[in-house]
A tleap script that builds the chain and sets N, CA, C and O, in Angstrom:
source leaprc.protein.ff14SB
mol = sequence {
  NMET ASN PRO ASN LEU PHE LEU LEU SER ASN
  HIE LEU THR VAL SER ILE ASN PHE ASP LEU
  LEU MET ILE LEU THR GLN THR LEU LYS CYS
  LYS ALA THR THR ASN SER LEU TYR LEU SER
  SER LYS ALA LYS PHE HIE ASP LYS ILE PHE
  VAL ARG CGLU
}
set mol.1.N position { 0.638 -1.108 -0.098 }
set mol.1.CA position { -0.356 -0.071 -0.325 }
set mol.1.C position { 1.135 1.201 0.153 }
set mol.1.O position { 2.132 1.141 0.872 }
set mol.2.N position { 0.458 2.291 -0.797 }
set mol.2.CA position { 1.252 3.893 -0.478 }
set mol.2.C position { 1.216 4.541 0.846 }
set mol.2.O position { 0.449 4.437 1.803 }
set mol.3.N position { 2.031 5.080 0.672 }
set mol.3.CA position { 2.437 4.839 2.292 }
set mol.3.C position { 0.922 6.686 2.534 }
set mol.3.O position { 0.050 6.902 3.376 }
set mol.4.N position { 1.364 7.428 1.400 }
set mol.4.CA position { 1.282 8.217 1.016 }
set mol.4.C position { -0.686 8.004 1.220 }
set mol.4.O position { -1.213 8.297 2.293 }
set mol.5.N position { -1.437 7.523 0.135 }
set mol.5.CA position { -2.488 6.939 0.341 }
set mol.5.C position { -2.735 6.438 2.004 }
set mol.5.O position { -3.909 6.623 2.324 }
set mol.6.N position { -2.138 6.021 2.795 }
set mol.6.CA position { -2.180 5.159 3.945 }
set mol.6.C position { -2.550 6.478 5.135 }
set mol.6.O position { -3.435 6.457 5.990 }
set mol.7.N position { -1.543 7.595 4.849 }
set mol.7.CA position { -1.940 8.616 5.566 }
set mol.7.C position { -3.110 9.354 5.226 }
set mol.7.O position { -3.934 9.695 6.075 }
set mol.8.N position { -3.225 9.647 3.839 }
set mol.8.CA position { -4.722 10.406 3.426 }
set mol.8.C position { -5.892 9.916 3.842 }
set mol.8.O position { -6.892 10.627 3.936 }
set mol.9.N position { -5.866 8.156 4.244 }
set mol.9.CA position { -6.849 7.693 4.330 }
set mol.9.C position { -7.143 7.737 6.380 }
set mol.9.O position { -8.020 7.868 7.233 }
set mol.10.N position { -6.261 7.606 6.267 }
set mol.10.CA position { -5.732 7.615 7.747 }
set mol.10.C position { -6.793 9.476 8.593 }
set mol.10.O position { -7.667 9.572 9.454 }
set mol.11.N position { -6.132 10.434 7.825 }
set mol.11.CA position { -6.530 11.842 8.150 }
set mol.11.C position { -7.550 11.625 7.853 }
set mol.11.O position { -8.362 11.782 8.766 }
set mol.12.N position { -8.132 11.157 6.486 }
set mol.12.CA position { -9.515 11.182 6.617 }
set mol.12.C position { -10.536 10.204 7.681 }
set mol.12.O position { -11.728 10.456 7.863 }
set mol.13.N position { -10.121 9.559 8.042 }
set mol.13.CA position { -10.994 8.314 9.118 }
set mol.13.C position { -10.621 10.067 10.171 }
set mol.13.O position { -11.475 10.631 10.855 }
set mol.14.N position { -9.435 10.465 10.021 }
set mol.14.CA position { -9.752 11.529 11.931 }
set mol.14.C position { -10.336 11.967 11.619 }
set mol.14.O position { -11.393 11.818 12.232 }
set mol.15.N position { -10.405 12.920 10.456 }
set mol.15.CA position { -11.159 14.132 10.489 }
set mol.15.C position { -13.215 13.556 10.489 }
set mol.15.O position { -14.066 14.147 11.154 }
set mol.16.N position { -13.555 12.099 9.397 }
set mol.16.CA position { -13.978 12.401 9.905 }
set mol.16.C position { -15.242 11.867 11.302 }
set mol.16.O position { -16.425 12.069 11.573 }
set mol.17.N position { -14.094 11.123 11.852 }
set mol.17.CA position { -14.365 10.724 13.461 }
set mol.17.C position { -14.436 11.650 14.372 }
set mol.17.O position { -14.812 11.302 15.491 }
set mol.18.N position { -14.104 13.024 14.134 }
set mol.18.CA position { -13.989 14.214 14.428 }
set mol.18.C position { -15.131 15.252 14.665 }
set mol.18.O position { -15.471 15.819 15.703 }
set mol.19.N position { -15.616 15.332 13.409 }
set mol.19.CA position { -17.009 15.931 12.278 }
set mol.19.C position { -17.941 14.848 13.492 }
set mol.19.O position { -18.563 15.644 14.195 }
set mol.20.N position { -18.225 13.501 13.934 }
set mol.20.CA position { -19.061 13.001 14.440 }
set mol.20.C position { -19.052 12.810 15.801 }
set mol.20.O position { -19.727 12.083 16.530 }
set mol.21.N position { -18.077 13.673 16.034 }
set mol.21.CA position { -17.539 13.774 17.951 }
set mol.21.C position { -18.411 15.032 17.816 }
set mol.21.O position { -19.406 15.058 18.540 }
set mol.22.N position { -18.203 16.047 17.029 }
set mol.22.CA position { -18.328 17.535 17.027 }
set mol.22.C position { -20.254 17.343 16.362 }
set mol.22.O position { -20.964 18.348 16.312 }
set mol.23.N position { -20.601 16.458 16.088 }
set mol.23.CA position { -22.514 16.655 15.998 }
set mol.23.C position { -22.857 15.943 17.072 }
set mol.23.O position { -24.058 15.920 17.344 }
set mol.24.N position { -21.673 15.003 18.160 }
set mol.24.CA position { -22.498 13.853 19.331 }
set mol.24.C position { -21.736 14.910 19.671 }
set mol.24.O position { -20.781 14.818 18.901 }
set mol.25.N position { -21.519 16.139 20.554 }
set mol.25.CA position { -21.260 16.887 21.315 }
set mol.25.C position { -22.418 17.898 21.462 }
set mol.25.O position { -23.109 18.117 22.457 }
set mol.26.N position { -22.476 18.587 19.962 }
set mol.26.CA position { -23.419 19.452 19.638 }
set mol.26.C position { -25.311 18.747 19.929 }
set mol.26.O position { -26.202 19.383 20.494 }
set mol.27.N position { -25.403 17.779 19.530 }
set mol.27.CA position { -26.434 16.696 19.758 }
set mol.27.C position { -26.407 16.752 21.568 }
set mol.27.O position { -27.109 17.589 22.135 }
set mol.28.N position { -26.058 16.365 21.890 }
set mol.28.CA position { -25.851 16.255 23.191 }
set mol.28.C position { -26.105 17.765 24.201 }
set mol.28.O position { -27.099 17.636 24.915 }
set mol.29.N position { -25.808 18.330 24.269 }
set mol.29.CA position { -25.807 20.191 24.366 }
set mol.29.C position { -27.065 20.007 24.458 }
set mol.29.O position { -27.598 19.707 25.527 }
set mol.30.N position { -27.909 20.208 23.008 }
set mol.30.CA position { -28.912 20.335 22.537 }
set mol.30.C position { -29.884 19.973 23.913 }
set mol.30.O position { -30.349 20.689 24.800 }
set mol.31.N position { -29.947 18.623 23.660 }
set mol.31.CA position { -30.848 17.828 24.833 }
set mol.31.C position { -30.800 18.156 25.959 }
set mol.31.O position { -31.881 18.146 26.548 }
set mol.32.N position { -29.529 18.595 26.768 }
set mol.32.CA position { -28.707 19.003 27.572 }
set mol.32.C position { -30.026 20.619 27.968 }
set mol.32.O position { -30.696 21.026 28.916 }
set mol.33.N position { -29.808 20.911 26.891 }
set mol.33.CA position { -30.470 22.621 27.025 }
set mol.33.C position { -32.496 22.382 27.139 }
set mol.33.O position { -33.376 22.987 27.752 }
set mol.34.N position { -32.487 20.902 25.960 }
set mol.34.CA position { -34.073 21.127 25.878 }
set mol.34.C position { -34.332 20.414 27.310 }
set mol.34.O position { -35.233 20.834 28.036 }
set mol.35.N position { -33.447 19.235 27.723 }
set mol.35.CA position { -33.913 19.370 29.642 }
set mol.35.C position { -34.024 20.048 30.845 }
set mol.35.O position { -34.899 19.917 31.700 }
set mol.36.N position { -33.126 20.735 30.840 }
set mol.36.CA position { -33.364 22.220 31.110 }
set mol.36.C position { -34.283 23.322 31.158 }
set mol.36.O position { -34.816 23.710 32.197 }
set mol.37.N position { -34.449 23.787 30.098 }
set mol.37.CA position { -35.337 24.334 29.350 }
set mol.37.C position { -36.805 23.615 29.868 }
set mol.37.O position { -37.716 24.341 30.267 }
set mol.38.N position { -36.926 22.384 29.833 }
set mol.38.CA position { -38.528 21.551 30.416 }
set mol.38.C position { -38.407 21.462 32.300 }
set mol.38.O position { -39.424 21.386 32.990 }
set mol.39.N position { -37.386 21.482 32.734 }
set mol.39.CA position { -37.036 21.373 34.442 }
set mol.39.C position { -37.573 22.649 34.584 }
set mol.39.O position { -38.637 22.644 35.203 }
set mol.40.N position { -37.181 23.751 34.211 }
set mol.40.CA position { -37.569 25.008 34.758 }
set mol.40.C position { -38.406 25.615 33.756 }
set mol.40.O position { -38.253 26.819 33.553 }
set mol.41.N position { -39.654 24.687 32.799 }
set mol.41.CA position { -40.520 25.672 32.857 }
set mol.41.C position { -42.075 24.571 33.428 }
set mol.41.O position { -43.274 24.844 33.467 }
set mol.42.N position { -41.259 23.236 33.813 }
set mol.42.CA position { -42.141 22.787 34.888 }
set mol.42.C position { -42.031 23.081 36.085 }
set mol.42.O position { -42.903 22.799 36.907 }
set mol.43.N position { -40.949 23.690 36.372 }
set mol.43.CA position { -40.602 24.335 37.952 }
set mol.43.C position { -42.029 25.623 37.368 }
set mol.43.O position { -43.147 25.196 37.658 }
set mol.44.N position { -42.036 26.707 36.804 }
set mol.44.CA position { -42.500 27.460 36.701 }
set mol.44.C position { -43.917 27.305 36.893 }
set mol.44.O position { -44.651 27.985 37.610 }
set mol.45.N position { -44.244 26.213 36.078 }
set mol.45.CA position { -45.615 25.570 35.971 }
set mol.45.C position { -46.254 25.331 37.341 }
set mol.45.O position { -47.301 25.934 37.577 }
set mol.46.N position { -45.671 24.409 38.394 }
set mol.46.CA position { -45.679 24.271 38.870 }
set mol.46.C position { -46.062 24.887 40.439 }
set mol.46.O position { -46.880 24.597 41.312 }
set mol.47.N position { -44.955 25.927 40.259 }
set mol.47.CA position { -45.239 27.337 40.880 }
set mol.47.C position { -46.471 28.282 40.563 }
set mol.47.O position { -46.467 29.379 41.121 }
set mol.48.N position { -47.151 28.077 40.020 }
set mol.48.CA position { -48.026 28.567 39.511 }
set mol.48.C position { -48.872 27.922 39.978 }
set mol.48.O position { -49.813 28.643 40.311 }
set mol.49.N position { -49.124 26.293 40.306 }
set mol.49.CA position { -50.103 25.746 40.735 }
set mol.49.C position { -50.426 25.548 42.327 }
set mol.49.O position { -51.437 25.231 42.955 }
set mol.50.N position { -49.333 25.824 42.614 }
set mol.50.CA position { -48.752 26.193 43.873 }
set mol.50.C position { -48.819 27.401 44.568 }
set mol.50.O position { -48.775 27.148 45.772 }
set mol.51.N position { -48.918 28.750 44.331 }
set mol.51.CA position { -49.780 29.817 44.619 }
set mol.51.C position { -50.868 30.165 44.079 }
set mol.51.O position { -51.244 31.325 44.243 }
set mol.52.N position { -51.689 29.207 43.260 }
set mol.52.CA position { -52.978 29.334 43.359 }
set mol.52.C position { -53.828 29.108 44.515 }
set mol.52.O position { -54.799 29.629 45.063 }
set mol.53.N position { -52.932 27.952 44.676 }
set mol.53.CA position { -53.406 27.232 46.035 }
set mol.53.C position { -53.603 27.871 47.094 }
set mol.53.O position { -53.965 27.282 48.112 }
savepdb mol mol.pdb
quit
């Protein structure tokens, strides 16, 4: 196998993995943000009910 070709394919694999990692972290951040928003809205809703009683 051509060493240059090997280096190129290796580099591509690394960059693809890096992209996937970035996408994963973005997705996780998005999920975490959604969860915290959901929890805070739930808490606000609970406060409203609690105040009404």
